[in-house]
N, C-alpha and C positions, 0 to 999 in steps of 0.2 A: 573409647568407642568400642561398642559391642562387637565381637567377631562376626564377620560377614556370614560364615557357615550357619550361625543361629538364625539368620534371616531367612534362610531358603524355605522353611516351612511357611512362613508369613507370605513370601513370594508365591508360592504354590497357591495359597488361599487367595491372594490378590488377583492372580490370573483367572482363577475361577470366578471370582466375584466381580471383577471388572470387564470381563470379556462378553461377547455376544456370540451366539450360535448362528452360523450361516452354513448352508449345506455346501459340501465341497464341489458338487457338480455345478451349483450356481456361481460359485467363485470361478471355476474353470471356464465355464461357458461365458460369463460376463468379461474375464480378461481377454479371452479369445476375441470377442467382438471388439473391445475397445483397443486391443493391439493393432488392429487392422488400421486405425487412425494414427499411428505412432509416426508416420511420416509427416503429419500435420503439426508435430510438437506435443501432442497430448501426453507423450511418455514423459516429458519434462514436468508437466503439470501433475501427473500421477506420482512421479518421484517426489515432487515437493510435498504433496499430501501426505505421503507415507512417512517423510522426513518429520513432518508435524506430528503425525501419530506416534512415532518414535520418541519424540521429545515429551510429549503429553504422558506416554506411558512411563518414561523415567521419572517425570516430575511427580506422579502419583506415587510411585515407589519411595521417592525421597521424603515427600511431604507426609503421606499417610502411614507409611510403614517403616519409615527411619533407614531405608537402605541407602547407604552413604559409602562411596569409595572414591579414591583418586587414582587407583591402579587399573591399567587396562587390562590386565589379565583377570582380575576380579569382575570387572564390568562385563568381559567376554563370558566368564562363567555364568553370570546372571542371564546374559543375552541367550546363552545355550538353552538354559531352562525354559525361557520364554519361547524361543524358536522352535524347540522340539515339542513343546507342549501345545504349540498352536496348529500342529498338524498340517501346516502349509509346507513343510519340508519333512524329509525322513531323518536326516543326519546333518548336524551342525558342529563342525570342528573348527578350532583355530590355531594358528601357529604364531606365537608372539614374535619370535625371531624374524620371521618372514613378514610379519605384520599382514597376515592374511586370514580371511575367513573362508572356509570350504564347506559347500553345501551339496548334498545329494537329496534327490527326490523332490525338486522344486515343484510346486503346484503351477508356477508359472510356465516351466518348461512343458509340463504335462498339457497345459492349455494351448500353447503356440505350436509346439512340435519343433521341427527344425528350422533353423533361422541362420542367416549369414551374420547376424550381430547378436549381441547378448540380449536376452529378454527379461532378465530378473533385476533390472535396475530399481524397480520398486522396492525390492528388498535391501538394495544398497541404500535407498533413501532412509528406510526404517532404521537400519543399523546405525547409520551416520547420526540421525536425530536422537536415537536412544543413547548411543555412547557419548556424543557431545553433552547432552543435557546432564547424565549421570557424572560425567568426569568434569564438567564445567570447562570443556575445551573445545575448540573448533576443529571438529573431525570431518574428514572427507572419506567417503567409502565408494569405490568405483569397481563395477563388475569387469574383470579383465579377460575372463574365459567362462564360457556357458555350456552347460549340457546340450542346449538346443543347437549349438555349433558343432556338436559331435565330441566335445571334451567329456572326460569321465565324471568330472565335478564342476560345479559353478565356483569360480574363484573370485573373491572380493579383496581388493587392496585397500588397506587402512592407512591413511596419512593424518598426521596431527599437525595442524596449520598454527603457526605462532603468531 
């Protein structure tokens, strides 16, 4: 198997080639409007859609660019490149030992402002779909703390379901 490090240039090119440009303000305004209906369950639908998007993204990387790994740390390194290049967040960090992803500067927090509950579950959906498809495992990601709730960072717990 070709070293994963050699694939990062292809990954950057894939992100550029496979992505679409949407103005940041449009995303913020759109999520702010949609979030108002989260009590009606639309948040679960959005999370499912973003999970599908994550799966699709990982599938493209595997099939078109030969990005293959069965290691969570490598998959999270790839996700770091994707997440930070998306401009939807400022900082993406992970801690394998704690099985956590930590995010700063979430566009979703910017859209909603303060909230009693986490607002970045769509990101959790994308992360779960992407990691699950890339690793070929059933991955669950849940936001356990959110900057919208007053925490310093958004924290996502990763669990691998057998």
